[in-house]
Structure formats: C-alpha cells, structure tokens
C-alpha positions in Angstrom: 63.9 104.1 54.4 64.9 107.8 54.8 64.3 110.0 51.8 66.5 113.1 51.5 66.2 116.0 49.1 67.8 119.4 48.9 65.9 121.3 46.2 62.9 121.6 44.0 62.8 123.3 40.6 59.7 123.8 38.3 59.4 125.5 34.9 56.2 126.5 33.3 55.6 127.5 29.7 54.5 131.2 29.3 55.0 131.4 25.5 57.0 129.6 22.8 60.0 131.7 23.8 59.5 132.4 27.5 59.5 129.9 30.4 58.5 130.8 33.9 60.7 129.6 36.8 57.8 128.8 39.1 59.7 127.1 41.9 63.4 127.2 43.1 63.5 126.0 46.6 66.6 124.8 48.5 66.0 123.2 51.9 67.3 125.1 55.0 69.9 122.4 55.7 71.3 122.8 52.1 71.5 126.6 52.0 74.8 128.4 51.8 76.5 125.5 50.1 76.3 126.7 46.5 73.3 124.6 45.4 71.2 127.5 44.4 74.0 128.8 42.0 74.4 125.3 40.5 70.7 124.8 40.1 70.1 128.2 38.5 72.9 127.7 36.0 71.5 124.3 35.1 68.1 125.8 34.7 69.5 128.4 32.3 71.2 125.6 30.3 68.2 123.4 30.1 65.9 126.3 29.2 68.2 127.3 26.4 68.4 123.8 25.1 64.6 123.7 25.1 64.6 126.8 22.9 63.5 129.4 25.3 64.9 132.9 24.9 63.8 134.4 28.2 63.2 133.2 31.8 60.4 134.9 33.8 59.7 134.6 37.5 57.5 136.0 40.2 58.7 136.5 43.7 58.1 138.5 46.8 59.8 141.3 48.8 59.5 138.8 51.7 62.1 136.6 49.9 65.0 139.1 50.0 67.7 136.4 49.6 66.0 135.0 46.6 65.6 138.5 45.0 69.4 139.1 45.6 70.2 135.8 43.9 68.0 136.6 40.9 69.6 140.0 40.6 73.0 138.5 40.7 72.1 136.4 37.7 70.9 139.4 35.7 67.2 139.1 36.2 65.6 142.6 35.8 62.4 143.9 37.4 59.2 144.3 35.4 56.5 146.8 36.3 53.8 144.2 36.1 53.4 140.4 35.6 53.6 139.0 32.2 50.4 137.0 32.8 48.1 136.6 35.8 47.0 133.3 34.5 49.1 131.4 37.0 47.4 133.4 39.8 50.2 134.2 42.3 48.6 136.9 44.3 51.2 136.9 47.0 54.0 137.7 44.5 54.8 141.4 44.2 58.0 141.3 42.2 58.2 140.2 38.6 61.5 139.6 36.9 62.8 138.5 33.5 66.2 137.4 32.1 67.4 137.0 28.6 68.9 133.6 27.9 70.5 134.7 24.6 73.8 135.3 26.3 76.0 132.7 28.1 75.7 134.5 31.4 
C-alpha cells in the first residue's frame, strides 16, 4: 500500500488569543500548484473559528520562498520572538498576522 501526502500543518497555542503556525510544509512534488495558498487560507479560517486573533510564526532567511508567501498574506516582521519557550534556535525571522480582518 502506497501512502501519499502533500502537506503538513501544525498550530501551537501561544496565548488565549495567539496561535503559532509551527509547521507549514508542502512536499516538493506538490509545490507550485496552489496548495500553500489553499492551506494558509484554511489555517486562517480555522484559527479564527477557534477564537484566535493573531497568528505568529518563526522562519528563517534560508526559507526565502516561505517568507515571500507569508509577506503576501500580510504577516509582518517582529524584532524578536514572542516566546523562546518553543526553542527554535535556527529561526531568525519572527512574524505575526492579525486574524481580525477577512484577508
């Protein structure tokens, strides 16, 4: 039996109003087909339904395509991480997005 998958998504609770997008990964064979856009829009929808007002993430300058996607969806850069509790030392970009608009 062959098992196929195209993406992984994980959210983590930062506070009662902020969720962290810890993982958004699309397999190489599935890239360039619009899956990231569909997934990220669904993530926004589900996070809003769960009552979150902001979505936070940590990424790296090595992931330039991911950074571009996040910027396209109105994530803005922070000067420092919200919390180092998750311990992502390889991440050097911290971003946040308001979920209060329908964007």
